[in-house]
N, C-alpha and C positions, 0 to 999 in steps of 0.2 A: 729410950729417946729422951734427951734432955728437954726439960720444960722451960720455956722462956721465963725469965725471972724479972722482977722489978715492975714498975708501974706502966710499962709501955703498952699502949692499947691503940687500936685503930677503930674508929667509929664504923659501925655497920654501913656498908655502901647503900645509898639510896638506889632503888630499882631504876633500871633504864626504862624510860617510858616513850611512847610515841610509835607511829607506824612507818615513818619515813626512814628507810634503810640508811641513807647517807647521813642523816642527822644522828641516828643511833650509833653508827660507826664512829662519827666524830666525837660524840659524847663518851663512848667507850675508849676512844684513843686517849682522852684526857686521863681516864682512870688507869690505863696501861702505863702512861708516862709517870704517873704518881707511883705506881707499883715498881717501876724500874728505879725510881729515885729512893725508895724506902730502904733503910738499912737495918731497922729493928724488927725482929719477929714479934708480932703482938701476942699478948697472953690470951686474947680472945679469938685466935685464929680458928676458922671453921673449914674443915674438921681440924681437930687438934693434930699435932705432929704424931702423937701416940696412936691415934685411931685412923690415920689417913689411909693406910694400905687396905683396911677393911671397909672403906667407904664405897660401897657399890650400890647401883640402882636397885630399887625395891623389887624389880622383876626377878632378881636372883632368889630372894626369899619367897617369891611367889611360884618358884619352880618353873619359870618361863624361859630359862636359858638352857638350851641343850648343850651337853658337854661330852667329850670323850667317845666311848664306844656306842653311845646311843644314837641311832639314826632316825628315831621316831620324831615326827613333827608334833610340837605341843603349842599350838597358837594360844595366846592369851589376849583377851579382849577387855578393854577398859572404856568406861563411858556408857552413855545411854544405849540400850538395846535397839531403840527406835530412831537412832540418829540418822539424819538425812545424808550426812557426809561421813565417810570412813577413810581413815588414814592408816596405812600399813608401814611399819618400820621393819626393814629386812636387812640382815647382815650378821656380823660377828660381835665380839665384845665391844668393839669400837662403835657399833650401832647401839648396843645396850646402854652405853654411857650417855647417849642423847635422850634416853627415855624421859627423865624428868623435864627436860626442855620441851620435848614434843608433846608430852602429856599436858603441859601448860598451854601449848598452842591449841591442842585439841579441845581442851576445856573452854578456852576463850571463844571457840567457834561452835560449841555444843556438838562436837564431833566425837565419833568413836575412834579409838586407837587400838590397832591389833599389832602385836609384836611377834616377829618370827626371827629368832636369834639362835645361832649355834656358835659357841666359842671356837676360835681357831679355824673356822670354815670360811674361806674367801668367797666373796660374791662373784668374782671372776672365775670362769671355768679354766683353771690353771693347774699344772702339776703340783701336788702336795707331798712334801718329803716325809711327813709323819705317817707311818704305816696305817695306824688306826684311822686317822682323819682321811687318808687317801681312800679308805674303804667306805667310811660312813658319810663323809661330806657330800659326795655326788648324789648319794641316795637321798639325803636330807634336802639338798638343793632342789632336786627334782620335785620332791613333795611340796616344798615351799612355793615353787613356781606354779605347780598345779593348784595349790590352795589360792594363790593370788588370782589366778585365772578364773577360778570359781567365784571368788569374793567380788571381783571387779571393783576395787576401791576407787574413790575419787582421786586419791593421791597416794603414790608409792614412793617412799624415801629409801634409797639404796646406799649403804655406806659400809666401809670396811677399813681395817688397819692398812697403812700404806707401806709397811715394811715386810710383807711376805717375800720369801727368797725367790722371786721371779723377776726377770728383766722387765723394763717398762713396755717393750714390744710384746712380750708374752702376756703381760697384764692387760694391755689394750686389746689384744686379740681375744683373750678369755672374757673380758668384760663385754666385748662385742657380741660374743656368743650368748652370754646371759641376758644382755639388754635386748638382743634380737628375739629371744624367747619371751621376754617380759613386755615387749612392745605390743600395745593393744589390750593388755590385761588390766590396765588402770587408765583412768581418764588422763592423768598426768603422772609422769615419772620424773623424779629428781635424783641425781647422783650427788651426794654430799661428800665433798673431799674430806680427807682425814685432817685432824688437828696437828699442828707441829708438836713434836714431843719435847720433853726436857732432856738434857744430856746426862743426867744422873737422877737417882731417886730423890725427889725434891725434899721429902721429910728428912732424909738423912743429911742432905746438903744443908738445909736450914738449921738442923740441930747442931751442926758444926759451925754455923755462921749466925748465931743468934743476934749479933750486933753488926753484922756485915752481910745482910741478906741479899744485897745486890750482887754478891759474888755468885749466886745461884742462877741469875738470869742468863739467858743464852743469846748469842748473835742470831738474828733472823736467818741470815744466809747459811748458818750451820745446821739448822733444824727443820726448815720448811721443806716438805717433800715436793719440790717444784716439778721435777720430771715426772713423778707419779701423777700429780695433779694434771699435768699436760696430757699424759696418756689417757686419763679418765675423761678429760674435756674432749679430746678427739673422739673417743668412743661414744660419748654422749651425743656429740654433734652428728656423728655418722648414723646414729639411731633415732635422731629427732627428739631427744629428751634433754632436759635441763641439767646444768652443772652448777653447783654452789661451792665456792671456795671460802672456807671460814678463816683463812690465815689472818686477815686484818682484824678479826675478833680477838686474836691472841697476841698479836705483835704490832709494834710500831714499825716504821720503815727500817729501823735499825736493830731492834732487839725485842725479846719476848720475856716477860716476867714470869715467875712461878707463883707469885701471890699478888693480889690486888686488894688494898684495904685490909679487911679482916677475912678475906677469902683465899684459901689455898686452892690453886687451880688444878693441881695434879695429885692423884692418889698414888700413882707410881710413875715410872718414867714415861709412859705413853698414854695412860687413861686419865681423863679428867674426873674431878670429884662431883658428887651429886649437887653440891651447892654451886659449883662452877657451871654445871649444866643448866641449872635453874637461872643463874645470872644471865646466861646467853640466850634464854628463851625469847626475849623481844627481838634479838638479832635473827634468830632462826625463824621466828614467826614472820618478820618482815621479808626475809629472803624467800619464804615459801608462799607468801600471800598471792603473788601473781599466778600461782598454780592451784589455788583453792577456790571453790565456787563462793 
């Protein structure tokens, strides 16, 4: 991957601060607008274009992400053992990407965080075309739901990739089944909608547009999974749980950048980077605050 050349740098972004969600969204919107206007790929981009694809949440190195033929549940707990509040993150690799942000939220509230993650395993009880996952995912999902019921956390965050090959009606029905089983297992349940993807591998796109980075941005209407969000929102409402839509964290009304300041937002076409996850922690925290004691 070509390395940006020359003196072009972007100063590290100052952290978003505050607890008011509307104010945080407005401040972040200014950052997004600057990202859309940027044309030069900075030499201090985090992560670098060369390392972006491998930039995964620490829970992968901690063996906390179940993959492939494995159907065994391997919960991982972070934070104080005697914490009065426990948060559970449940889902697939698109849940795993939010670990840095949610760990920041948990630490700020002196809470414990438990992760229950299986790659490629939808949270909704829907048909799975991959033979191995069709066999292992339902078993793993049952174990995860049993674990949550036994743990009885104060907050359960449920999230998954938006592009599984199921219709929105199938997804809504399958999520209904899962949320129906989860209802009452946690004090509060929040369904976190998926992030809008990029249209191509951002590191590859930026490496070909070192001085025209704006060419890698996407139109909001082309990438936001609106119909899937609507399906999840309906399922959440039917089951009396909350839904959080993160679209405005990533996009202005018109478009979505792939980098902001010195931060590369995506490690591949759909997953966000660890530094992006941490950047969005204040927004996630403010969104979850109404559901935390």
